[in-house]
N, C-alpha and C positions, 0 to 999 in steps of 0.2 A: 427489630425493624431498623433499617439504615436511617441515619440522620439525613434530612433533606437540606441541601445547600441553601434553598430559599429561606429557610428558617434560621440560618446561621450567619449569613454574610450580608453586608450592607450595600454593596454595589449592584444596582439593578441591572439585569440582563434580560434579553428577549430572544427566543428562538423557536424551533419546532421540535416537539417531543412525541414519542410514542407512549401511550398510557398503559398498554397491555400487549399481549402476544398477538393480537390481531395486526399489530404493526402499523396502524394508521397514524400518520404524523399530523399534528395540529399545533396552533400557536400556544406558546408556553412562556409565562413569566417566571423568572428565577433570579438568582444572584450569583455574583462572582466574589471571591475574596478580595480584600483590599490589596493593593500592590505592595508586597513585602520588600525588604531591602535588597534581595537578590532576584526579584521578579521583574518580568517584562509584561506590560499590558499592551494589547493591540486591538485595533478595530478590525474585525474580520471582513474581508472584501470578497473572498472566494472560498468555497469548500467543495472538494471532490466527493463523489459518492462511491464508496468502496463496496464490493460485494459482501464484505463482512458486516457492513452497516445493515444490509438486508437480513443477514442471519441474526444479528443482534436485536433488531426491532421486533422480530418474530420469536425471539428466545429459542432459536433452533439449536443453540449450543448449551442451553440450560443454565446460563450464567447471567442473564439480563436482570437488571433492577430498574423498576419503573418509578416515576417517569424517566424516560431515557432520551437524552439529546445526543444523537449520533454525530459522527464527523471527526476523522483524524487525518484529513488532508487539507490543512487550514493555512490560508495565506492572507496577509493584511499589512497594515501600517502601524508602527509603534505609536502609542498615545501617551505612555508614561513608563518610566523606569525607576526601580528602587535605588536607594542611596548608595548601595554597594555594587551596582551593575556597572561593569566596565566594557562589555562587548557591544552594547547597543545604546542608541540614543533615540529620542523622539523623532519620528519621521522616517526611520529605517524601514525597509521592506523585509518582512520576516515571515516565517512559517513554523508550524508545529505539526509533527507527525503523530505516530501511534503512542508515544510515551510522554508523560509529564513529570515522572519522578522515578527514582531507583534508590537502592540503599547507599550507593557511592562507596561502599567499603569492601564488597566481596571481590573475588578474583576477576569475575566477569566485568564488573564496573571499572576496576583498576586497569583492565586491558581494553577499555573503550567498547565493551560489548554489553552496554546497558540493556539491550534487547533480550539478553539471556539472564539477566539478574532475576533470581527467584522472588525478589520483593519489588519488582518494577511496578509502576502504576500506569495503567492504560489511560489514554486521554479521555475516554468516556466509559461510563458504566462500571467504574472501579471505585474502591474505597480509598480515599486520600488519607494522608497521615493524620489529619484533623478529624477523621471519622465521617466526613461528608462524602457524597458520591460525585465523582467527576462528570462533567458535562462537556460535550464536544463542540464541533465547529458549525453545526447547523444553528448558528446564533450570531448575535451582533458583536460580541466581544470575547476576548480570551485573555487569560493571565497564566503565566507559567514561569518557573525558574529559568533564568537565562541559559543554564546548561542545556536545557531541552528545547531551546529556540534556535532555529536555523536562519542564517542570513541569506537572502535571495538576491543574486546579482541583478544589477539594473537592466542587463540585456535579456533577462528572462521574464516574460509577461507573468504576472501573478496568477492569472487563471490557468496558465500552462504549468507553473511551478507546483500548484497545489497537489495534483495527483502524483507527482514525483515523490512526495513525502511518504507514500506507502507503496504504490504500484512501482515507482521507479527504483527505490532502494531494495524492494523485495527481490528484484531480478538482478540488479547491479551487484549486490553483495555476493551472491553465489558465483556469478561469473568471475569476480575478482578472487574470492577465497579459494575456489577450486581450480584456479589458474586456467580458466577457459577464456582468458582475456588476451591471449597471444595471437599475433597475426598468423594466418595460415591454418589455424585449427579448424576442424569441421565440427560445428555445434548445431545440435537439433533443438528446436523450440516446440514443445507440445502445447497446442491451444493458441488461438489468435484472438484473445480478448484483451481486457485492460492490462493484464500482466504480460501476456504473450507478445503483444505488439511492441511494448517497451523493451522486452528481452531481445527482439529482433534488432531494434535500433541500437541498443548498446553493443550487442555482439558484432554488428557490422562496423560500429565505430572503433571497436577493438581490432578490427581487421580479420575477423573470422569469416569462414565460408558457412553460410547459414541455411539450414533446411527446416522449413516449417512442417510440422506433423499435425494433421487435423482430420476430423471426421467430416468436414464440410468441403466438398469439391468446389463450391462457389466462392471460396476464399482464396483460391490459387492466384487469380489475377491480382487481387488486392495485395497478397503477400509479396509477390515478385515485382509487379510493376510499380506499386505505390510505396511499399515498405522496404524494398530492396533485397528481399531474400533471394538466395541463389537457386534454391530448388524447393519442391513441395511434394509431400507424401500424404496420400490418403491412408489413414491408419487402418481402414477396413479392406484395402486393396492388397491381398496376400501376395500377389505376384510382384508388385512394386516393393513391398516390404522385404520380400525375399531377396530381391535384387540389391537392396541397400544394406543387407546384413554386414556387420563389421566395418562400417564406413565412418562412424561418428566418434570423435574424441570425448564428447560429453553431451548431455541432454539436460535442459531445464524444463521440467514438467510443471506447467502452470494450471493444470486442470483440477477443479475441485469436485467434478462429478466422478462417480465410480467408473473406472476404465481399466482394461488389462495392461499390466506393465511388463509382462514377460516378453512380448514382441519388441518393446522398447529396449530391453536389455540386449536383445539379439542384434539391435542396430549398432551397439557399441563395439569399438575396437577393444582389444585386450587392454586392461588398465583403464577402461572408460568409466565415466561417472554419470550416473543418473541422479539428478538432484531434484527433490520434490519441494515445490513451494506452494502448490495448491493443497487444500485440506479436505479430501473426500470424507464424507460422514462415516462410511463403512470401511472396515479393515480390508486390506489387500490380501489376496491369496498369493503367496510368494513361494515359488519353487527355487531352491537353493542351487540346483545343478547349473542353471544358466550363469550364475555368478561365479561358480568354480571354474567354468570354462572361460578363462581369460582374466581371472583376478579382477573382476568388475566390482564396482562400488555403488550402493544405493545410499543416498544421504538426504538430509533435510536442511532447510534454511528458512529463517524467519526474520523479516525486515533487516535492520542493521543498527549498529551503534550510532551515536550522535556524530562522532568524528567522521565516520564513513558516510553518513547521510549528507554532511556538509561537503565532503569530497564529491559525492555523486551530483549534488546540485551544481557545484562549480564545474564539474566535467560536462554536465548537460548544457550549461551556459556557453562554455568554450566551444563545444562541438555542435551547438544549435540543435540539441535533441529535445524535442517537445512531444508530449502525448497528443494523440488525436482526441479532441474533446467536443462535446456538445454542451454549450453553456445554456443553462435553464433558469427561469425565475423560481423563486422559492415556493410559489403556490403550485408548481408543477411536480413537486417532490413525490407525491404518492403515485402519480402516473409514471414518473421516472423509475420508481421502485418496481412497478409492475413490468415495465419494459426491460429492466435489468434482469428480472426473474426469467424473462423469455430470451435473454441474450440479445435484445434488440437495441444495441447501442454500439457506435463506432467512435471511440472505444471506452470513453469515460465521460459520465455526466459531471459537470461542475456547476454548482449553484452560485448564481450571481447574488451573493448576500448583500453586498454594499448598495446595490441599486434597487433591490426588490424586497428586502426584509424590512418591514415597517412595524414598529412597536404597536401593540394594541392599546387602545385607550383605557 
């Protein structure tokens, strides 16, 4: 059985945790480690709700450890720094995303790709190097090694910055790595949810011509008039899909539900790239022939390293790119989870931790 942090650490903390796979979140007293010499401690003010939080509280990926405090889109104000911290000071605006540690020595870590380190430590629900289980941002405080802390520019509101630490970097990174960040390229975005709407914003900021691909006709007006997409395709409209064959340089697929990808491959130009960032539970059926016709590529991408995450935050602040959010009080969490399951949010819930999370007596 995993060692429980509340039995090991002395700094009291308070948050909301799931106790079992029913996934109901309720008040939870636990503890954080003392601020080590390279650590940054901060008061959590906002935490985004990611779809992976929903999977984790219900143990849908079979890897959850209870009690589980979710949250990896965390933003707040520094309260204490360790004696050897040189990047941050008390009062700084900071955030923590999906990772709180990695081995620091493998090739991925040396290349600023901590997200692909085989020994990386997730922000919650993972075993830390001291044997305790990490707890996330649905809580009043956070402590992490300064290497895994992101500086948030003053021009970016903390509640808007929080979702960027997962949803933002998850789509920013593949647009950059697969060179879909060049002006004039034709880029498709599959799905218009928490990830998809950010992909549209970044692709437009890079100067791309953006096509949103969705199963929902009622999202067309939103995609074009509000988010600035150039065109909209209904993925079930065979005539429209046929007319768009061979028109896209690349596609970012943000959908986690099972869906056909062969029609998407057909939309690509020769040498086009279909990049998966969603994580469907069931394997795809993949026909190779459509890939051969045009030397097309299917790839995957997961979040980003710490250097690129800071780059993304700075880029967002410079270009005034913010997620569309619905700020909620902490006691609305379970309702928010139900709504998220039904895709009833535009486009990201953010918990107002600072104003609504009050420690139990």
